[in-house]
C-alpha positions as CSV (number, residue, x, y, z in Angstrom):
1,M,36.9,4.8,-48.9
2,P,36.3,8.2,-49.9
3,P,37.4,11.1,-47.6
4,V,33.6,12.4,-47.7
5,E,32.4,9.0,-45.9
6,A,34.8,9.5,-43.2
7,P,33.0,11.7,-40.8
8,F,29.3,9.8,-41.7
9,L,31.2,7.0,-40.3
10,C,32.8,8.5,-37.4
11,L,29.5,10.4,-36.3
12,W,27.5,6.9,-36.8
13,L,29.6,5.3,-34.7
14,L,29.5,7.7,-32.4
15,R,25.6,7.8,-31.9
16,S,25.4,4.4,-32.0
17,W,27.7,4.1,-28.8
18,F,25.7,6.9,-27.4
19,G,22.9,5.2,-28.1
20,V,24.4,1.8,-26.5
21,W,25.5,4.0,-23.5
22,L,22.2,5.5,-23.0
23,V,20.2,2.7,-22.9
24,A,22.7,1.0,-20.4
25,V,22.2,4.4,-17.9
26,D,18.5,3.8,-18.8
27,F,18.3,0.2,-17.5
28,V,21.1,0.8,-14.3
29,L,18.5,3.8,-13.6
30,E,15.6,1.9,-13.9
31,E,17.0,-0.9,-11.7
32,Q,17.7,1.1,-9.1
33,A,14.3,2.9,-9.1
34,T,12.5,-0.8,-8.8
35,L,14.7,-1.1,-5.7
36,L,13.9,1.8,-4.1
37,L,10.3,1.4,-4.7
38,M,10.4,-1.8,-3.3
39,D,12.7,-0.5,-0.1
40,S,10.0,1.7,0.1
41,F,7.2,-0.6,-0.5
42,S,8.5,-3.2,2.1
43,L,9.6,-1.0,4.4
44,S,5.5,0.4,4.4
45,L,4.3,-2.8,4.4
46,S,6.3,-3.5,8.0
47,H,5.5,-0.6,9.4
48,D,1.4,-1.3,8.5
49,A,2.2,-5.1,10.2
50,Q,3.9,-3.5,13.4
51,G,1.2,-1.1,13.5
52,V,-1.5,-3.9,13.4
53,C,0.9,-6.4,15.9
54,D,1.0,-3.1,18.0
55,R,-2.7,-2.3,18.3
56,G,-3.5,-6.4,18.6
57,L,-1.1,-6.9,21.4
58,L,-2.8,-3.9,23.0
59,G,-6.2,-5.1,22.4
60,F,-5.6,-8.2,23.8
61,I,-3.7,-7.3,26.7
62,R,-6.7,-4.7,27.8
């Protein structure tokens, strides 16, 4: 291999490794965001359901 290609090969390997690392980080962050969104959605649903049950029970008691 000519000595001129060595820096380009090194840069290419570094760039490809960095690209794989970024994809992995993006995947992990996306998974975390999805889990957080699902948690907050389920919390709001359970809170709404609790409110409906409370109103239903209060209405039934009255």
